[in-house]
N, C-alpha and C positions, 0 to 999 in steps of 0.2 A: 138465519144463523148470524148474520152480521148485526142484526139489531140485538139479538141475545148477548153477543159479545160485547157490546156496549153498555149492558146493563148489569153485568156481573163481573166480579173478580175471579170467578171460578175459571172462566175461559182465559187463558193465557196468550194465546195466539190463534190466528185464523188465516187459511188460505183460501182465496177464492179464484176460480178459473172461468173465464169467459172464451169458449172455444170460437164463437163467432159473433160479431156484433154487426150484422149487415145494415148498411144504409142504402137508400137509392141510388146513390153515385157508385159504392162499392159494387153493389149487386150488378148494375149496368155494366160497369168496367170488367168484371169477372166472368159474366155470363153472357158474352156475345156482343158487347157494344150496345149502340141504339137499336140496330137491328135485331140483335138478340132479345133486349129487353121488350121490344115491341111484339115479337113472337111470343115470349112468355106472358105478356098482358093479354094477347089475343086468345092464348090456349087457357088462361084463367077465366076470361070472361065466357068462354065457350064451355068450360066445365061448370061454371056457376049457372049458365042458362040451362045446361043439361040436368043439374041438380033440381032447379026450379020446376022443370018440366016433368021430371020422373020421381023426384025424391030419393034418388039413388046418387051417392056420391061416386065421382069418377076416380078410380085409384089406379096409379100407374107405378112401375117399379121405381123406388126412390133412387137404387143405384143398379144399373144394368150389370148383367153378369160380366165379370173380368174379362172373359174371352171377347166380348164385344166392346168393352171399355177400357182405354188405356189410361183413364184417369187415377191419379194416386188414391189409393184407399179402396179401389174397387175390389181387389182380391179379399181384402180383410172383411168388407161387409157382405160379399157374396159367396164366401167359402165356408162351408159348414165346419170345416175343421179349425176356423178361426173364430169370427164372431157371427157368423149366419145361424144365429139359434132360433128355434122355433117361436121364443117369446117375441121375436122381432119380425113383423110382417113384411118388411121392406117394401113399404107401400108409401105413396105420396099423393096427394089431391092437388093437381095443378090449379085449381081455384085459389089455394093459398098464395100463389105468386102476387097476387095484388097487394097483399099485406107487406110484401118485401119492399114495394116500391113506394109506400106511404112515409 
């Protein structure tokens, strides 16, 4: 969309939103410091090894239920009266953590 806005006079304005721009330092800072980052990397490597051995992705809850999770947004993502819709599987593959640290 940004490219299109630069190539035509038909688009008069454009707003872009970036909800999260993780970097290795911000991920480390916000997800448990060095010890937390090490644990996430270890979990990622384990999930990747499991996938290589079985061909099946390890999927865990992306957001634990609000009753178990005091983090902001937990109720929003886990409450069917809010945004926990059938189209969203609430799953996360821990193997992807490695890309957050690159």
